[in-house]
C-alpha positions in Angstrom: 0.0 0.0 0.1 1.2 3.5 -0.6 2.6 5.7 2.2 0.0 7.8 3.7 1.8 9.5 6.6 5.7 9.9 6.8 7.3 11.6 9.8 11.0 12.4 9.7 13.1 13.4 12.6 10.2 14.8 14.6 10.9 16.8 17.8 8.5 18.5 20.3 10.2 20.3 23.0 8.0 22.1 25.8 9.6 25.2 27.1 11.3 28.5 26.2 14.8 27.2 25.7 14.2 24.9 22.9 17.5 25.5 21.0 19.6 24.7 23.9 17.6 21.7 24.7 17.9 20.4 21.1 21.9 21.1 21.3 21.9 19.1 24.6 20.0 16.0 23.1 22.7 16.0 20.2 25.2 15.7 23.0 23.4 12.8 24.3 22.0 14.2 27.6 18.9 12.5 29.1 15.3 14.0 29.3 15.7 14.4 33.0 19.0 16.2 32.6 17.8 18.5 29.8 14.7 19.4 32.2 17.0 20.4 35.0 19.5 22.5 33.0 17.2 24.1 30.7 13.5 23.9 32.3 12.4 22.3 28.9 10.5 19.2 28.6 11.4 16.7 26.0 8.0 15.4 24.6 8.9 13.7 21.5 12.6 12.9 20.7 13.5 12.3 17.0 10.6 10.2 16.0 10.6 9.0 12.5 8.2 6.5 11.2 5.8 5.8 8.1 2.1 4.8 8.1 0.5 3.0 5.0 -2.8 3.9 3.6 -5.5 1.9 5.2 -3.2 0.8 7.9 -4.1 0.7 11.8 -0.9 2.0 13.2 -0.7 1.9 17.0 1.6 4.1 19.3 2.0 2.6 22.7 3.8 3.5 25.8 3.4 4.1 29.4 2.3 7.6 30.9 4.8 10.2 30.0 6.3 8.3 26.9 5.4 10.9 24.8 2.6 9.1 22.7 -0.3 11.4 23.1 2.2 14.5 22.6 3.1 12.7 19.2 -0.4 12.1 17.9 -1.3 15.8 18.5 1.7 17.0 16.3 0.2 14.9 13.4 -2.7 17.6 13.1 -0.5 20.3 14.7 -2.3 20.7 17.8 1.0 20.7 19.2 3.5 22.5 16.7 6.6 20.4 16.2 9.9 22.1 17.3 11.8 20.4 14.4 11.2 17.9 11.9 8.8 17.0 8.9 5.4 15.5 8.5 4.1 14.6 5.1 0.6 13.5 4.3 0.0 12.4 1.1 3.4 13.7 0.1 2.8 17.4 1.2 4.8 18.7 4.4 1.8 19.9 6.7 4.1 21.9 8.7 4.4 24.5 5.6 0.5 25.0 5.6 -0.9 28.4 6.1 -3.9 28.9 8.4 -6.5 28.3 5.8 -4.8 25.2 4.4 -4.4 23.6 7.9 -8.1 24.4 8.7 -9.1 22.8 5.4 -6.6 19.8 6.2 -8.4 19.4 9.6 -11.8 19.4 8.4 -11.5 17.4 5.4 -8.6 14.9 5.7 -7.9 14.1 9.5 -10.5 13.7 12.4 -9.5 13.0 16.0 -11.5 10.8 18.6 -10.6 11.6 22.1 -10.6 9.6 25.5 -13.0 12.0 27.1 -15.5 11.7 24.2 -15.9 15.5 23.9 -19.6 15.6 23.3 -21.9 18.5 23.6 -24.2 17.7 26.5 -27.1 20.0 25.2 -27.2 18.5 21.9 -29.0 15.3 20.7 -26.9 12.4 19.4 -27.9 13.3 15.8 -26.9 17.0 16.5 -23.5 15.9 18.0 -22.7 13.7 15.0 -23.7 16.6 12.4 -21.6 19.2 14.3 -18.6 18.9 11.9 -20.6 19.0 8.9 -22.4 22.0 10.2 -19.1 23.8 10.6 -18.3 23.0 7.1 -21.6 24.6 6.3 -23.1 21.2 4.6 -26.6 21.8 3.9 -29.1 20.7 6.6 -30.8 17.7 4.7 -27.5 16.5 3.5 -25.9 16.3 6.7 -28.6 14.8 8.5 -28.5 12.0 6.0 -24.8 11.5 6.3 -25.2 11.7 10.3 -27.7 8.8 10.2 -25.5 6.7 8.1 -22.8 7.4 10.5 -24.6 6.5 13.6 -26.0 3.5 12.0 -22.4 2.4 11.2 -21.5 2.4 14.8 -24.6 0.6 16.1 -26.7 3.5 17.7 -29.7 3.4 15.2 -32.7 4.7 17.3 -30.9 6.9 19.6 -30.6 9.7 17.2 -32.9 11.8 19.5 -31.3 10.9 23.0 -29.0 13.2 24.8 -25.5 12.1 25.9 -26.4 11.5 29.6 -28.8 9.0 28.6 -26.1 6.8 26.9 -23.5 4.5 28.5 -19.9 5.4 28.4 -19.3 2.9 25.4 -22.2 4.4 23.6 -21.1 7.8 24.2 -17.7 6.9 22.6 -19.4 5.4 19.7 -21.0 8.9 19.1 -17.7 10.5 19.1 -16.6 7.8 16.7 -19.7 8.7 14.6 -18.8 12.2 14.5 -15.4 11.5 13.0 -16.7 9.3 10.6 -19.3 11.7 9.5 -16.6 13.9 8.1 -15.4 11.1 6.0 -11.6 11.8 6.8 -8.8 9.9 5.2 -7.0 9.5 8.5 -8.5 8.9 12.1 -6.4 10.0 15.1 -7.8 8.2 18.4 -6.1 8.9 21.4 -6.8 6.4 24.1 -10.3 6.4 23.0 -11.1 3.5 25.2 -9.2 3.9 28.2 -12.0 5.5 30.4 -14.3 2.3 29.6 -15.1 -0.7 31.9 -13.1 -4.0 30.4 -16.3 -5.4 29.0 -17.3 -2.5 27.2 -13.6 -1.7 26.2 -13.1 -5.2 24.6 -16.7 -4.6 22.6 -15.4 -1.1 21.3 -12.2 -3.0 20.3 -14.1 -5.6 18.2 -16.6 -2.8 16.7 -13.5 -0.8 15.6 -11.9 -3.8 14.1 -15.3 -4.6 12.4 -15.3 -1.1 11.1 -11.9 -0.7 9.8 -12.6 -4.0 7.8 -15.3 -2.1 5.9 -14.0 1.3 5.8 -10.3 0.8 5.3 -9.3 4.2 6.9 -5.8 5.2 8.0 -5.7 5.0 11.7 -3.2 6.2 14.2 -4.2 4.7 17.8 -3.0 5.7 20.9 -2.9 3.3 24.2 -1.0 2.2 27.1 -2.4 -1.2 27.3 -0.1 -3.8 25.3 -3.0 -6.3 24.8 -5.1 -3.8 23.3 -2.2 -2.3 20.9 -1.5 -6.0 19.8 -5.1 -6.6 19.1 -5.8 -3.6 16.9 -2.7 -2.7 15.4 -1.4 -3.8 11.9 1.9 -2.5 13.2 3.0 -1.1 16.6 5.5 1.5 17.7 6.5 1.4 21.5 7.5 4.7 22.9 9.9 5.5 26.0 11.0 9.0 27.2 9.9 10.6 23.8 12.0 8.3 21.9 10.5 5.4 19.4 12.1 2.2 20.7 10.8 -0.2 18.4 8.5 -0.5 15.3 6.8 -3.8 14.0 4.1 -6.1 13.9 2.7 -7.5 17.1 4.3 -11.0 15.9 7.7 -9.3 15.1 7.8 -7.4 18.6 6.7 -10.6 20.5 9.3 -12.6 18.8 12.1 -10.3 18.4 12.1 -7.5 21.1 14.8 -4.9 20.3 16.0 -4.5 24.0 15.3 -5.3 27.6 12.9 -2.6 27.7 10.7 -4.1 25.1 11.0 -7.8 26.6 9.8 -6.5 30.0 6.9 -4.6 28.2 5.6 -7.6 26.6 6.4 -10.3 29.0 3.1 -10.6 30.6 1.1 -10.3 27.3 -1.6 -12.8 26.8 -0.3 -14.4 23.5 -3.6 -16.1 22.7 -5.2 -12.5 21.9 -2.3 -11.8 19.7 -1.9 -14.6 17.6 -4.2 -15.9 15.1 -5.0 -19.0 13.3 -3.0 -17.9 10.4 0.0 -17.7 12.5 -0.3 -21.3 13.7 -1.7 -23.1 11.1 0.3 -25.6 8.9 0.0 -25.7 5.2 -0.4 -29.3 4.4 -0.1 -31.4 1.1 -1.7 -34.3 2.9 -5.2 -33.7 1.4 -7.0 -35.5 -1.3 -9.5 -35.0 -4.0 -13.2 -35.8 -3.6 -12.8 -37.5 -7.2 -10.2 -39.9 -5.7 -10.8 -43.5 -4.4 -10.4 -45.3 -0.9 -6.9 -46.7 -1.9 -5.7 -43.3 -2.7 -7.0 -42.2 0.8 -5.4 -45.1 2.3 -2.0 -44.5 0.7 -1.9 -40.7 1.6 -2.7 -41.5 5.3 0.0 -44.4 5.6 2.6 -42.3 3.6 2.1 -39.1 5.8 1.6 -41.2 9.4 -1.9 -39.8 9.5 -5.2 -41.3 11.1 -7.4 -38.7 9.1 -7.4 -36.9 6.1 -9.3 -33.8 4.8 -11.0 -34.0 1.3 -11.4 -31.0 -0.9 -13.4 -30.6 -4.2 -13.2 -28.3 -6.9 -11.2 -25.3 -6.2 -9.7 -26.6 -3.2 -13.3 -26.3 -1.4 -13.3 -28.6 1.8 -15.8 -31.6 1.4 -15.3 -33.5 4.6 -12.7 -35.7 6.4 -12.2 -39.5 6.3 -10.5 -41.7 9.0 -8.2 -44.5 8.6 -10.5 -46.9 10.3 -13.7 -45.9 8.3 -11.6 -46.2 5.2 -10.3 -49.7 5.9 -14.0 -50.7 6.6 -15.3 -49.1 3.5 -12.9 -51.0 1.3 -14.0 -54.2 2.7 -17.6 -53.6 2.3 -16.9 -51.8 -1.4 -18.3 -48.6 -0.1 -17.3 -45.1 -2.1 -15.3 -42.4 -0.4 -18.3 -40.2 -0.4 -20.2 -42.7 1.5 -17.6 -42.2 4.6 -17.0 -38.5 4.5 -17.7 -36.9 7.9 -18.2 -33.2 8.7 -17.9 -33.4 12.6 -14.6 -31.4 12.8 -14.1 -27.8 13.7 -13.0 -24.9 11.1 -11.4 -21.7 11.9 -10.9 -18.4 9.9 -7.5 -17.5 9.4 -8.1 -14.1 11.6 -9.4 -16.0 14.6 -7.5 -15.5 17.6 -5.8 -18.5 19.3 -7.8 -17.8 22.5 -11.0 -18.8 20.5 -9.6 -21.9 19.3 -8.7 -23.4 22.7 -12.0 -24.7 23.5 -12.4 -26.3 20.2 -8.6 -27.8 20.5 -9.6 -29.2 24.0 -12.4 -31.5 22.5 -11.6 -32.2 18.8 -10.5 -35.5 17.5 -9.2 -34.1 14.3 -7.0 -31.2 13.3 -9.1 -27.8 13.0 -9.5 -27.0 9.3 -8.7 -23.3 8.3 -10.9 -21.9 5.7 -10.8 -18.8 3.8 -13.8 -16.4 3.0 -14.4 -18.2 -0.3 -14.5 -21.9 1.4 -11.0 -22.6 0.1 -9.2 -25.1 2.6 -6.1 -23.3 3.6 -4.5 -25.4 6.3 -4.8 -27.2 9.4 -4.0 -26.6 13.0 -3.2 -29.6 15.2 -3.8 -29.4 19.1 -0.1 -28.9 20.0 0.0 -25.8 17.9 -2.8 -24.0 19.7 -0.9 -24.7 23.1 2.4 -23.8 21.7 0.6 -20.6 20.7 0.4 -19.7 24.2 3.9 -20.5 25.3 
């Protein structure tokens, strides 16, 4: 995918003596030393990264790591001290006041932790607000807002006031308001951190579902490593204003760049990170529904298997046969189709390991991984599910 956002050598320093602070940074002074010497606080220290179009890019770190400061640089709520921010190839730091206003209205929207709803406005009116500022005609903005409200699952609540909604529902309103402007880029600053765990999980799934449909470019801020690895296509880990490591959740788990990252991910629930596609085995030990029982027998013997998946045209899964049933069928002169079984579990490539554990605990056969079009992609054996937790 093409690059949507490119950040190069970005610094944000709070305080009056920024030039001296930059000089001391170049000398290798620490954040605390610079604060003591100059009174200036280092918010972001030489951050560089790219975000692809349609990607969910998560910036993760503990409190004070600089993640919220960084995301506010991307829409210039925080004006960077030094560096460049390119969006669709244009350096937005060179925008004049009118260009910046149009950029914020049309290309980038932000969803905050605190919801930021107008308490005196209905849900419909809250969602319409950005369109109202852009002077979109009333009938048109009403229609757009209704679609946005529907997309986040709040149809029927249009005439309610914010205090009549739960925290999770209020956050959905904030998301609908951002989506109503149809921005290319969504900035989400710890949007779910104020929610209780159950609602937070629901909102994470809601965001994943929406992103699958809308394909927005999303920059998502969180301090929760499990949330980061669940939502992010790639994750940037920050510490003391610096980006320590960037990678996919799997890359960071498997190859932490230093001890800090190792400590950060040590307690993560891997079953919520790894998916079926990460632990499945692509196997050639399959047979066609057109083949006979003797072929099934030969395949199972040569591969040391007690069961075998059977596929039809275009590798569509038709069923499974076992060695015992095959032997008996040969004796009784039955056909392959006579002994096909369908009492096996299947999984989508995107299913998380945690959702496969109950299946692995009771199944007698490997779990079949099936694509959207019904294509047989591979198998997951019980030991792979357990090893995915290790």
